[in-house]
C-alpha positions in Angstrom: 0.0 0.0 -0.1 1.1 3.5 -0.4 1.7 5.9 2.4 -1.2 8.1 3.1 -3.8 5.5 1.6 -5.7 2.8 2.9 -5.3 -1.0 1.6 -7.3 -1.6 -1.2 -6.7 -5.4 -1.1 -8.1 -4.9 2.4 -11.2 -3.5 1.1 -11.6 -6.0 -1.6 -11.3 -8.8 1.1 -14.0 -7.2 3.2 -16.3 -6.8 0.1 -16.0 -10.7 -0.6 -16.8 -11.3 3.1 -19.9 -9.2 2.9 -20.6 -10.9 -0.4 -20.6 -14.2 1.2 -23.1 -13.1 3.7 -25.7 -12.0 1.0 -24.7 -14.5 -1.9 -24.4 -17.5 0.3 -26.2 -16.7 3.3 -22.9 -16.7 5.5 -23.1 -20.6 5.6 -19.5 -21.1 5.6 -18.7 -18.0 7.9 -21.4 -15.9 9.7 -20.0 -12.4 10.0 -23.1 -10.2 10.8 -20.9 -6.9 10.8 -19.4 -7.5 7.2 -22.2 -6.0 5.0 -22.6 -2.6 7.5 -19.0 -2.0 7.4 -18.7 -1.8 3.6 -22.5 -1.3 2.3 -21.9 2.5 2.3 -18.9 3.2 0.1 -18.8 2.0 -3.6 -17.0 -1.2 -4.8 -13.2 -1.0 -6.2 -13.9 -2.4 -9.7 -10.2 -2.6 -10.4 -10.1 -5.3 -7.7 -13.6 -7.0 -7.3 -15.1 -8.3 -10.5 -17.9 -10.8 -9.8 -17.7 -12.2 -13.4 -14.0 -12.8 -13.4 -12.4 -16.2 -13.4 -12.2 -17.6 -10.0 -14.5 -14.8 -8.0 -16.7 -17.7 -6.5 -13.6 -19.6 -5.5 -12.0 -16.5 -4.0 -15.2 -15.8 -2.0 -15.5 -19.2 -0.6 -11.9 -19.4 0.3 -11.8 -16.2 2.3 -14.9 -17.5 4.0 -13.2 -20.8 4.8 -10.0 -19.3 6.0 -12.0 -17.2 8.3 -14.1 -20.2 9.6 -10.8 -22.2 10.1 -9.1 -19.2 12.2 -11.9 -18.5 14.4 -12.4 -22.3 15.0 -8.8 -22.4 16.0 -9.0 -19.2 18.1 -11.8 -20.6 20.0 -9.5 -23.7 20.9 -6.7 -21.4 22.0 -9.1 -19.5 24.2 -10.2 -22.7 25.9 -6.4 -23.5 26.2 -5.9 -20.1 28.3 -4.9 -17.6 25.8 -6.5 -14.3 26.6 -4.7 -11.8 24.0 -5.7 -12.1 20.2 -3.4 -10.0 17.9 -4.6 -9.3 14.4 -1.6 -8.7 12.1 -2.4 -6.7 9.2 -6.0 -6.1 10.7 -7.5 -4.6 7.6 -11.2 -4.6 7.8 -11.5 -7.8 10.1 -14.5 -7.5 12.2 -13.7 -10.1 14.8 -12.6 -7.5 17.5 -16.1 -6.0 17.3 -18.0 -9.1 17.7 -15.6 -10.8 20.1 -17.6 -13.5 22.0 -15.1 -13.8 24.6 -15.4 -11.4 27.5 -11.8 -12.2 28.9 -9.9 -11.8 25.7 -8.5 -8.7 24.4 -7.7 -7.9 20.8 -5.0 -5.7 19.6 -5.2 -4.5 15.9 -1.6 -4.1 14.2 -1.6 -2.2 11.0 -0.7 0.9 9.0 -1.9 4.0 10.9 -3.5 5.2 7.8 -5.4 1.9 7.3 -6.3 2.2 10.8 -7.7 5.6 10.6 -10.0 4.4 7.5 -11.1 1.6 9.4 -12.4 3.8 12.3 -14.2 6.0 9.8 -16.0 3.1 8.5 -16.7 1.9 11.9 -18.3 5.3 12.9 -20.3 5.4 9.6 -21.5 1.8 10.1 -22.4 2.5 13.9 -20.1 -0.1 14.9 -19.0 0.5 18.5 -15.4 0.0 19.6 -15.1 -2.2 22.6 -13.0 -1.6 25.4 -11.0 -4.9 25.0 -9.8 -3.4 21.6 -6.4 -1.6 21.3 -4.8 -0.4 18.3 -1.0 -0.7 17.3 0.1 1.5 14.6 3.1 0.3 12.3 5.3 1.2 9.5 6.4 -2.3 8.5 8.9 -0.6 6.2 10.4 1.3 9.3 9.5 -0.7 12.4 9.3 -4.1 13.6 6.7 -5.7 16.0 9.1 -5.5 19.0 8.6 -1.8 18.7 4.8 -1.9 19.0 3.8 -5.0 20.8 4.8 -6.3 24.0 5.6 -9.9 24.5 2.7 -12.2 25.7 1.3 -15.4 25.0 -1.0 -14.8 22.1 -3.3 -16.0 19.4 -1.8 -14.3 16.3 -4.2 -13.9 13.0 -2.3 -13.2 10.1 -4.7 -13.5 7.1 -4.2 -11.9 3.7 -0.8 -10.6 4.3 1.9 -13.2 3.5 1.4 -13.3 -0.4 2.0 -9.6 -0.3 5.4 -9.7 1.8 8.8 -10.4 0.6 10.6 -13.4 2.3 12.6 -11.6 4.7 9.4 -9.6 6.0 7.5 -13.1 6.6 10.5 -14.6 8.3 11.0 -11.5 10.6 7.3 -12.0 11.8 7.5 -15.5 12.1 10.5 -15.1 14.4 8.6 -12.5 16.7 5.6 -15.0 16.9 7.7 -18.0 17.5 9.6 -16.1 20.2 6.5 -15.6 22.5 6.2 -18.9 24.4 2.9 -20.8 24.0 1.7 -18.7 21.1 -0.3 -19.7 18.0 -0.6 -18.3 14.7 -3.0 -18.7 11.6 -2.0 -17.5 8.2 -3.0 -18.3 4.6 -0.5 -18.4 1.9 -0.6 -19.2 -1.9 1.1 -21.8 -3.9 3.3 -20.8 -6.8 1.6 -20.7 -10.0 4.0 -23.2 -11.5 2.4 -25.8 -9.3 -1.2 -25.2 -10.9 -3.0 -26.4 -14.0 -3.4 -24.0 -16.7 -7.1 -22.8 -15.5 -6.3 -22.2 -12.0 -2.8 -20.7 -12.7 -4.7 -18.2 -15.3 -7.2 -17.4 -12.2 -4.3 -16.6 -9.9 -2.5 -14.6 -12.2 -5.4 -12.3 -13.1 -5.8 -12.1 -9.2 -2.0 -11.0 -8.8 -2.3 -8.6 -11.9 -5.4 -6.7 -10.3 -3.5 -6.6 -6.8 -0.2 -5.3 -8.4 -2.3 -2.7 -9.9 -3.1 -0.9 -6.9 0.7 -1.2 -6.1 -0.1 -4.4 -3.8 1.7 -7.2 -5.5 2.2 -10.7 -4.7 5.7 -11.5 -3.8 6.1 -14.8 -1.6 4.3 -18.3 -2.4 5.2 -21.4 -0.8 4.6 -25.3 -1.2 3.1 -27.0 1.7 6.1 -29.5 2.2 8.6 -26.5 2.1 6.5 -24.3 4.3 6.3 -27.2 7.0 10.1 -27.2 7.0 10.4 -23.4 7.6 7.9 -23.6 10.5 9.5 -26.6 12.2 12.9 -25.2 11.9 11.5 -22.0 13.2 10.1 -23.3 16.5 6.7 -24.5 15.6 5.3 -28.0 16.5 2.0 -29.0 15.7 0.9 -28.0 12.3 -2.4 -28.1 10.8 -2.5 -27.1 7.1 -5.4 -27.4 5.1 -5.9 -26.7 1.2 -8.7 -26.4 -1.5 -9.8 -30.2 -1.0 -9.9 -30.1 2.9 -11.4 -26.7 2.8 -14.3 -27.9 0.2 -14.6 -31.2 2.2 -15.5 -29.5 5.3 -17.7 -26.5 4.4 -18.7 -26.3 0.8 -21.6 -27.6 -1.2 -21.1 -30.6 -3.4 -21.0 -28.7 -6.5 -17.8 -27.2 -5.1 -16.1 -30.6 -4.4 -12.4 -30.6 -4.9 -10.2 -33.2 -5.8 -7.5 -34.4 -3.2 -4.1 -32.8 -4.0 -5.7 -29.8 -5.8 -3.3 -26.9 -5.6 -4.2 -23.4 -4.4 -4.7 -21.2 -1.4 -3.9 -22.9 1.9 -4.4 -22.0 5.6 -2.1 -23.2 8.4 -2.5 -23.2 12.0 0.8 -23.5 13.8 1.8 -23.6 17.6 4.9 -22.9 19.1 6.7 -26.2 20.5 6.3 -24.9 24.1 2.4 -25.1 23.9 2.3 -28.9 22.6 2.3 -30.6 25.8 -0.5 -28.5 27.8 -2.9 -28.2 24.7 -6.1 -30.1 25.7 -7.3 -32.6 23.1 -10.5 -30.5 22.5 -8.6 -27.2 21.5 -7.6 -29.0 18.4 -11.2 -29.4 17.3 -11.4 -29.5 13.3 -15.1 -28.8 13.3 
């Protein structure tokens, strides 16, 4: 994103989440605040085209990654986590519908995006609970250690990794791994070269749209390579789901995806310090 401007890809993701509530009835992931947050502003047609190849798949993927994340988050709360950190929070709404009275939420993002979000919240009449705090950061000049005290946390890191360079990804991962007992969920995209022609074309179209607003895709992973990176970085238990697993859990039969289909993934990683104390029910894969 450009300094002085809010993230346009964050806006696109929010509109897709809202569209899921309208088009799909929120059946994969219910977010009653999504539509309210975006309905007063026009869509960004440079990024959101309902007729573009893969638009339905993108909408369902975004719903699925949010469902996966908040299922894992609920398990972490049962295991004793009391702080949720939303990295690159964009227009994520968890903090404003947080069902856990004892859980605090810290949203970490660029100050320009945070100011824009506060405007949208006010326009929509969505109150900011006392449990929410904002940590503004310029990722080009600061690190998480500058703005975020170390504390066992559940880190939500959605819609960010593909836009980072590898150094930025590694730095954030080191911070999370250095906070004992913490967990993180993030999504990533497999490289275009791993995909069949139609899927590759859809991904390249999505990447072209992001690049057109100066938020290009920079980093891709293959699942086996990412698992190696995470284990070497201090993470133990991993739960990584891709298109097949996501479709099998939440999508309609018409959206069935063959085993091993490449595409977007979501991974839940837990630092090794937390492996033994985690109750089995905290790993509910529902």
